[in-house]
C-alpha positions in Angstrom: -7.9 1.0 -15.3 -7.7 -2.4 -17.8 -8.8 -5.6 -16.5 -8.0 -9.1 -16.9 -10.9 -11.8 -17.4 -8.4 -14.9 -16.2 -5.9 -14.6 -14.7 -2.3 -16.1 -16.7 0.9 -18.2 -15.6 2.6 -14.0 -16.4 0.5 -12.6 -13.1 1.6 -15.9 -11.0 4.7 -14.8 -12.1 4.8 -11.6 -11.2 3.3 -12.0 -8.0 5.8 -14.0 -6.6 8.2 -12.3 -7.7 6.6 -9.0 -5.6 6.8 -11.7 -2.7 10.6 -12.9 -3.4 11.0 -8.7 -2.8 9.7 -8.1 -0.2 11.8 -10.8 1.4 14.5 -8.7 1.4 16.0 -7.8 5.1 16.0 -4.1 4.8 12.1 -4.5 3.0 10.8 -7.4 5.5 12.4 -4.8 8.3 10.5 -1.5 6.5 7.2 -3.5 6.8 7.5 -4.7 10.3 7.8 -0.9 11.5 5.4 0.3 9.4 2.5 -2.5 10.1 3.5 -2.7 13.8 4.5 0.3 14.7 3.5 3.4 12.8 -0.4 4.4 13.6 -0.5 8.2 11.9 -3.5 10.0 13.9 -2.6 13.0 11.6 -0.2 14.1 8.5 2.3 15.8 10.9 2.5 12.3 12.4 3.5 11.8 8.4 5.6 14.9 8.5 7.0 14.4 11.5 9.1 11.3 10.3 12.7 13.0 9.9 15.1 13.0 7.1 17.5 10.4 7.1 16.1 8.5 9.9 15.5 4.6 9.2 11.8 5.4 10.5 11.4 8.3 7.3 13.2 4.9 5.0 10.7 2.7 6.5 8.2 5.1 5.5 8.8 5.8 1.9 10.3 2.3 1.1 6.0 0.7 2.2 4.8 3.3 0.2 6.5 3.3 -3.1 6.5 -0.5 -3.5 3.1 -1.0 -2.4 2.6 2.0 -5.1 4.2 0.2 -7.8 2.6 -2.8 -6.9 -0.2 -1.2 -7.4 0.9 0.4 -10.4 1.1 -2.8 -12.7 -2.6 -3.3 -12.1 -4.1 -0.3 -12.6 -2.1 -0.4 -15.8 -3.6 -3.6 -16.7 0.1 -5.5 -16.1 -1.1 -8.2 -13.5 -4.8 -9.2 -12.5 -6.5 -7.5 -9.7 -8.8 -10.5 -8.4 -5.1 -12.9 -8.3 -3.5 -10.3 -6.7 -5.9 -9.5 -3.9 -6.3 -13.3 -3.0 -3.1 -13.7 -2.4 -2.2 -11.1 0.1 -3.8 -7.7 1.5 -0.7 -6.0 3.4 -1.3 -2.7 0.4 -4.8 -3.0 1.8 -3.5 -2.3 5.5 -1.4 0.5 4.2 -3.9 2.3 2.6 -6.3 1.8 6.2 -3.5 3.6 8.0 -2.6 6.2 5.6 -6.2 7.3 4.1 -7.3 9.6 6.2 -3.8 11.4 6.1 -3.6 11.1 2.5 -5.2 14.6 1.3 -3.2 16.8 4.0 -0.3 15.2 2.0 -1.2 15.5 -1.2 -2.0 19.5 -1.0 1.1 19.7 0.8 4.3 18.0 -0.7 3.2 14.9 -2.6 -0.2 15.4 -5.0 1.0 11.7 -6.6 0.9 10.1 -3.4 -0.7 6.2 -3.2 -2.4 6.9 -5.8 -2.6 3.6 -7.4 -2.9 2.1 -3.8 -5.9 3.8 -4.0 -7.3 3.0 -7.2 -7.0 -0.7 -6.4 -8.8 0.2 -2.6 -11.8 1.3 -4.4 -12.0 -2.2 -6.7 -15.2 -3.9 -5.9 -13.0 -6.5 -4.9 -11.5 -4.7 -2.0 -14.1 -3.4 -1.2 -15.2 -5.4 1.9 -11.9 -6.3 3.3 -11.4 -2.7 3.3 -14.2 -2.0 6.0 -13.1 -4.1 8.0 -9.4 -2.8 8.0 -10.3 0.9 8.0 -12.7 -0.2 11.5 -9.1 -1.8 12.9 -6.9 1.3 11.7 -9.1 4.1 12.2 -7.0 6.4 14.4 -7.0 6.4 17.9 -8.9 9.9 19.4 
């Protein structure tokens, strides 16, 4: 993963653009559902999101949006430090799905959230991930 030593104005502009995209009404609705109502305990909870439903669309919107944003960091287009300082929602998404991703990858989507996983493993995210993993651990 490429690393920039100093964030640039371009990084700030890209973060603002990503923020603006998150404010689109349907995306806002998808994010609200994912963050407040979706707490998968198993891969079956993800597989159970029936095609054509609002929940399935919301799941796909949120996961693909954050993997796209993470890809900018992974490929050196966006400074990871500035990105992680300006928000943590992507890390919440990873904390909520991390335990089910291996099963989903092996069954249907081998590339699911690969970029998000790489960003969540960065030293700059390490402390936040500990807290988020404890907060969003699946309830037994």
